[in-house]
Every structure is written in C-alpha cells, then in structure tokens.
C-alpha positions as CSV (number, residue, x, y, z in Angstrom):
1,M,-2.0,9.7,13.8
2,K,-4.8,12.1,12.9
3,L,-7.5,11.6,10.2
4,N,-7.7,14.2,7.5
5,V,-11.1,15.9,8.0
6,S,-11.0,18.4,5.1
7,N,-14.0,18.8,2.8
8,N,-12.5,20.6,-0.1
9,I,-13.4,18.1,-2.9
10,F,-16.7,17.3,-1.3
11,N,-17.6,20.9,-1.2
12,Q,-16.7,21.2,-4.8
13,F,-18.9,18.2,-5.6
14,K,-22.0,19.7,-4.0
15,E,-21.4,23.2,-5.3
16,R,-23.2,22.8,-8.6
17,V,-24.7,20.3,-11.0
18,G,-23.3,19.3,-14.4
19,Q,-19.6,18.8,-13.4
20,V,-17.7,16.2,-15.4
21,A,-15.2,13.6,-14.3
22,V,-13.1,11.4,-16.6
23,L,-12.6,7.9,-15.2
24,I,-9.1,6.4,-15.9
25,D,-8.8,2.6,-15.4
26,P,-5.1,1.9,-14.9
27,D,-5.6,-1.5,-16.5
28,K,-6.2,0.3,-19.8
29,Y,-3.6,3.1,-19.6
30,T,-0.2,1.5,-18.9
31,N,1.0,3.1,-22.1
32,L,2.1,6.4,-20.6
33,E,2.2,8.2,-23.9
34,E,-1.5,7.5,-24.5
35,L,-2.2,8.6,-20.9
36,D,-0.3,11.8,-21.4
37,A,-2.3,12.6,-24.5
38,L,-5.5,12.0,-22.6
39,L,-4.4,14.2,-19.7
40,K,-3.6,17.1,-22.1
41,K,-7.0,16.8,-23.8
42,T,-9.0,16.6,-20.5
43,T,-7.6,20.1,-19.6
44,F,-8.6,21.5,-23.0
45,A,-12.1,19.9,-22.5
46,K,-12.5,21.7,-19.2
47,V,-13.0,18.5,-17.3
48,D,-13.5,19.1,-13.6
49,Y,-12.0,16.0,-12.1
50,L,-10.0,12.9,-12.9
51,F,-11.2,9.7,-11.2
52,I,-8.9,6.7,-11.0
53,G,-9.7,3.1,-10.3
54,G,-11.0,-0.2,-11.7
55,S,-12.4,-3.6,-10.8
56,T,-9.3,-5.7,-11.8
57,V,-6.3,-3.3,-11.4
58,S,-3.0,-4.7,-10.2
59,S,-1.2,-2.8,-7.4
60,N,1.8,-2.0,-9.7
61,D,-0.4,-0.6,-12.5
62,F,-2.4,1.5,-10.0
63,K,0.8,3.0,-8.5
64,L,2.4,3.6,-12.0
65,V,-0.7,5.4,-13.3
66,I,-1.5,7.5,-10.3
67,N,2.1,8.7,-9.9
68,F,2.1,9.7,-13.6
69,I,-1.2,11.6,-13.3
70,Q,0.0,13.4,-10.1
71,L,3.1,14.6,-12.0
72,N,1.4,15.5,-15.2
73,S,-2.0,17.0,-14.4
74,K,-3.3,19.8,-12.3
75,L,-6.9,18.5,-12.2
76,P,-8.3,17.3,-8.9
77,L,-7.5,13.6,-8.7
78,V,-10.1,11.3,-6.9
79,I,-9.7,7.6,-6.2
80,F,-12.6,5.4,-7.2
81,P,-11.3,2.2,-5.6
82,G,-12.2,-1.3,-6.8
83,D,-10.5,-2.9,-3.7
84,S,-8.4,-2.2,-0.7
85,H,-5.1,-1.7,-2.4
86,Q,-6.3,1.1,-4.6
87,I,-5.3,3.9,-2.2
88,S,-2.6,6.5,-2.4
89,S,-1.6,9.8,-0.8
90,K,-0.9,11.1,-4.3
91,A,-4.6,11.8,-4.8
92,D,-6.7,14.7,-3.5
93,A,-9.6,12.6,-2.3
94,L,-10.8,9.0,-1.8
95,L,-14.4,8.0,-2.4
96,Y,-14.8,5.6,0.5
97,L,-17.3,3.4,-1.3
98,S,-19.8,0.9,0.3
99,L,-21.6,-1.2,-2.3
100,I,-24.9,-0.9,-0.6
101,S,-26.9,-2.3,-3.5
102,G,-25.3,-5.7,-3.0
103,R,-25.0,-8.0,0.0
104,N,-21.4,-9.0,-0.3
105,P,-19.7,-8.2,3.1
106,D,-16.3,-7.7,1.4
107,Y,-17.7,-4.7,-0.5
108,L,-19.9,-3.4,2.3
109,I,-17.1,-3.4,5.0
110,G,-14.4,-6.0,4.4
111,H,-12.1,-4.1,2.1
112,H,-12.5,-1.0,4.3
113,V,-11.2,-2.9,7.4
114,Q,-8.2,-4.1,5.4
115,S,-7.2,-0.6,4.4
116,A,-8.5,1.4,7.4
117,Q,-5.1,1.7,9.2
118,E,-3.4,3.0,6.0
119,V,-6.2,5.3,5.0
120,Y,-6.5,6.8,8.5
121,A,-2.8,7.7,8.4
122,M,-2.9,9.3,5.0
123,D,-3.2,13.0,4.3
124,I,-6.1,12.5,2.0
125,E,-9.8,13.7,2.0
126,V,-12.0,10.7,2.6
127,I,-15.6,10.9,1.4
128,P,-18.0,8.2,2.7
129,T,-20.1,7.3,-0.4
130,A,-23.2,5.1,-1.0
131,Y,-22.3,3.1,-4.1
132,I,-25.4,1.8,-5.9
133,L,-25.1,-0.5,-8.9
134,I,-27.9,-0.3,-11.4
135,D,-28.5,-2.7,-14.3
136,G,-27.1,-1.2,-17.5
137,G,-28.2,-4.0,-19.8
138,N,-25.1,-6.2,-19.5
139,L,-23.0,-8.0,-16.9
140,S,-20.5,-5.3,-15.8
141,S,-17.1,-6.0,-14.5
142,V,-18.0,-4.6,-11.0
143,A,-21.0,-6.8,-10.8
144,Y,-18.9,-9.9,-11.8
145,V,-16.0,-9.1,-9.5
146,S,-18.1,-8.1,-6.5
147,Q,-20.5,-11.0,-7.0
148,T,-23.5,-8.7,-6.5
149,T,-26.7,-8.2,-8.5
150,P,-27.5,-4.7,-9.8
151,I,-30.8,-3.2,-9.0
152,P,-33.2,-3.3,-12.1
153,R,-33.3,0.1,-13.7
154,D,-37.1,0.2,-13.6
155,H,-37.3,-0.5,-9.8
156,R,-37.2,3.1,-8.8
157,S,-38.5,2.7,-5.3
158,I,-35.8,0.2,-4.5
159,I,-33.1,2.5,-5.9
160,V,-34.5,5.5,-3.9
161,N,-34.9,3.5,-0.6
162,T,-31.4,2.1,-1.0
163,A,-30.0,5.6,-1.3
164,K,-32.0,6.8,1.7
165,A,-30.6,3.9,3.7
166,G,-27.1,5.0,2.7
167,I,-27.8,8.6,3.8
168,L,-29.2,7.3,7.1
169,Q,-26.0,5.4,7.7
170,G,-24.1,8.6,7.3
171,K,-22.9,8.4,3.7
172,K,-22.2,11.9,2.4
173,M,-22.7,11.2,-1.3
174,I,-24.7,8.9,-3.7
175,Y,-22.8,7.2,-6.6
176,L,-25.1,5.6,-9.1
177,D,-23.3,3.3,-11.6
178,A,-24.6,1.4,-14.5
179,G,-21.1,-0.3,-14.8
180,S,-18.3,-0.4,-17.2
181,G,-19.4,-0.7,-20.8
182,A,-23.1,-0.4,-19.9
183,K,-25.6,-0.4,-22.8
184,E,-27.9,2.0,-21.0
185,S,-27.1,4.9,-18.6
186,I,-29.0,5.7,-15.4
187,P,-32.5,7.1,-16.3
188,A,-32.7,10.9,-15.7
189,P,-36.0,10.6,-13.7
190,V,-34.2,8.4,-11.1
191,I,-31.6,11.2,-10.7
192,A,-34.4,13.8,-10.4
193,E,-36.1,11.9,-7.6
194,L,-32.8,11.3,-5.8
195,S,-31.9,15.0,-6.0
196,M,-34.7,15.7,-3.6
197,L,-32.7,14.0,-0.9
198,N,-30.2,16.9,-0.9
199,S,-27.1,14.7,-1.1
200,P,-24.6,15.2,-3.9
201,I,-25.0,12.7,-6.8
202,I,-22.4,11.1,-9.0
203,V,-23.6,9.2,-12.0
204,G,-21.6,7.0,-14.4
205,G,-21.8,4.1,-16.8
206,G,-23.2,4.0,-20.3
207,I,-23.1,7.7,-20.9
208,R,-22.3,8.2,-24.6
209,S,-23.8,11.5,-25.8
210,R,-23.9,15.2,-24.9
211,E,-27.7,14.9,-24.9
212,E,-27.5,12.3,-22.1
213,M,-25.1,14.5,-20.2
214,G,-27.5,17.4,-20.5
215,A,-30.5,15.3,-19.3
216,L,-28.5,14.1,-16.3
217,R,-27.4,17.6,-15.4
218,D,-30.9,19.0,-15.7
219,A,-32.1,16.2,-13.4
220,G,-29.7,17.2,-10.7
221,A,-26.5,15.1,-11.2
222,N,-23.6,16.9,-9.6
223,V,-20.9,14.9,-11.3
224,I,-21.2,13.0,-14.6
225,V,-18.5,10.3,-15.1
226,I,-17.3,9.4,-18.5
227,G,-15.0,6.4,-19.0
228,N,-15.6,3.7,-21.7
229,K,-16.8,6.3,-24.2
230,L,-13.4,7.9,-24.3
231,E,-11.6,4.6,-24.7
232,E,-13.7,4.1,-27.8
233,D,-13.7,7.7,-29.1
234,L,-11.2,10.2,-27.6
235,D,-12.8,12.9,-29.7
236,F,-15.8,12.8,-27.4
237,L,-13.7,15.2,-25.3
238,L,-14.8,17.8,-27.8
239,D,-18.4,17.1,-27.0
240,I,-17.6,17.4,-23.3
241,R,-16.0,20.8,-23.9
242,D,-19.1,21.9,-25.8
243,F,-21.2,20.6,-22.9
244,K,-19.1,22.5,-20.4
245,M,-19.2,25.7,-22.4
246,S,-23.0,25.6,-22.9
247,K,-23.8,26.1,-19.2
C-alpha cells in the first residue's frame, strides 16, 4: 500500500490567480438531467474545476453524483469533503481539510482518522488544506454541522494568524469560506494580505457577481468557488465565461 504523492492538481492551483471552480452539492443534484445540463454549461463557461461535497450529503447521493460526473465531464474533479465518507477514487484530488478556525476535534482530526486507511490506499492526489470559516452574515450549514464559530470578517489579524498556523502545521493551501448561502463574501483586502504568505488560496461563499470575482482575483485568490449563486441563477455561468475571457 503506497500513498499517491502526485502534485498535478496542486500545481495547477498555484499556477495562476483567477481560476474558477463550480461547487456541486450532491444533496441538490440528485436529478441527473439537471446535473448533466450544468456539466455541459460549465465546459462552455471555461470553468477550471468541479468541486464536489457538502455538509449533509448521504453516502448514496455522493456516490451517485460523483460517478455521474466522472462519466460525463472532462474537467478536473476535486472532492471538498463534509465528512469522512465523502471520498472516492473517481476524483482527481481530495482537499484534505482541517477546520482550523474551529475547535471541534472531529473536524480537526477525527474524520481524518476514520478515513485514513481508505484514503491512503486510494490512487488520488491528497492536498492538506487549512480550512478557515469566516462569518458571511448568516449561520451557514458548515458552521451548524461542525458546531464551530466562524471568525468575524473584520478580525483580520485572527484570520491571518490562523492561516499562518495552518501553514506552520504543514498545510499546503488555504481555503477561506464564508459558507453556503453567505450574505457577504470574503473581503478582498483579507485575500491580499494572505497572498503575501505564498500559499495558494481558495475562496468561496457569498460570491454573486463578476465584480466580486474580479476583486478577489486582483487580490490574489488562486481559485474562486461558485456554488449557491448557480443554484439560484444558472445563467451566471455566462458571467463566469466573460470573467474567464477577460483575463
């Protein structure tokens, strides 16, 4: 049994700023016709990655959706796991998230121990990731399920020091998340300060406009994650295409 030590997806993440990932929550895409329509449009929109995962996903729904995506899309597929059962060799990479903004041991190390034997044996790229939850103006599902308190968005020093602690622990990436359905996205000045740490940055939650995406790219975000906005308005993929074409 040998751990996959490839860095293909990680190297793509750090290659440039302004990349776009579409987050697919299997809870919301069990209708495979709707999922197929989304997949076709993500290719047209020049999306860089598909992320898959959610806070309350059943094992059956996760397997159903990831199998369908693997068969029907050529985009790199990255698991954004909500718990220990959201793992699969059908993906290209797994964000090995530690929720370091919270103090719940299950999300710091507990779920990792439960899945470690299976992940270790999988032929999948594993990317240790410092996951930091920021207050987006509402109670997000990840905050509720993980029973952790997000960092206030105006406490920049706490955010930065939390990210630094993650890097010192050996995390290869920083993932800042305002949570599902956030009213406010991560402030661009926070991203700008974190970009000085020279670790790739993923940012998601509450991003609803091309202007916000541009500000986050200009601040140094490597990957911008869009989820809820597409559930509300699938035509936002046209804005994503315009954003991608404007670089």
